[in-house]
N, C-alpha and C positions, 0 to 999 in steps of 0.2 A: 199336506200338502209345503211344497218348497216354498221360501220366501221367496220374493222377486229379485229382491236385492243381495241376493247372494249368486256368486257364482259355481258353474258346474263344472267340474274339473276333470271330468269323464270324457269330456266332451274336447277338449284342451286338454291332449296330453304333452305340449312343451310346457306346461302348468307343474306339472310333475316330476320334470327329468332335473336326474341330478346330475354332473359332472361325474366320470369317474374317478375316483381318488386313491391316493400314490403316497403312500409312510414313507416317509425319508427320514431314517433314524440320526442322530447328532453323529458328526464322525468319531470316531473311537480312535483314530490319534490328535485329534484336539481334548480326548479325556486326560488332559495334564497327570491328574491324580494317580490313573491307570498306566501312564505310560512309565511315570518315575516310579511306581508301585513295583513294577512289573522289571523295569531297570535294573533296580537296588538290588533286588531278589536275587537276580540273575547275578549281580557281580558277587555274592555270597558262595556259586559253585563251579565245578569247573564249568570248562566251554562247552564240553556235548552237554553236562546236563542243563547247562544254563539255556542251549538251544533247545532241547526237549521238551525242558519247561515251557520257554517260546511258542513252542508248536502247541503243548496241550492248551493253554492260554486262550491263544487265537481259535483253536476248535472249537471250544467250548465259547468266546465269542460270534462263531459264525453258527452254531450249531442255537445261539438265543435267538441271533438275528431270522433265520430262518422260519422259528417257530411262532416270530412274529408276526410271518408272511414277507418280510423283507424278499425281493426278487434274487437272484441267483447273481447276475451280475454287478448292482449296488453289494451285496454282500464281498462277493470278489474284489473289488475297488476299496470296499470300505477295510476289508482284511488285509490287503499287503498295503495301503497306506497307514496300517496299524503296526505292523510289522516293521517300516524303517521306519517310525519314532521312536519305538522302543529299543532299534537297536543302534539311531543313533545317540538319544540318551544313555546307552548303556557301554558301547564305544566311548563316549564324554566322561562319565565315571570308572571305568579302567582308567584312562589317563588322566583323569586326576588323581585316582589313586597311586598312581604312579605305576602300574599296572596289575598289581598287586589285586588276587582275586580269588 
């Protein structure tokens, strides 16, 4: 026999309700070591190879986020922001090195 001081959740469905959850990744553009590391690697390559390296890196990041269950709109926005951050850092590094790549 059930104890009289306990509530029966089966009769009250709102007690068992959980709000839907959404996973929000840390913004890749704010991962400063990732941005700096890839920009530095890119300065050691010819421009066409550097852009191919960036594309491969961002594709891998997008695939990882997709495996984690992040929605495609969030992935697209995150990858676009990461691309801008890496390219900005890359251009600054090239300017500081006198344009030698």
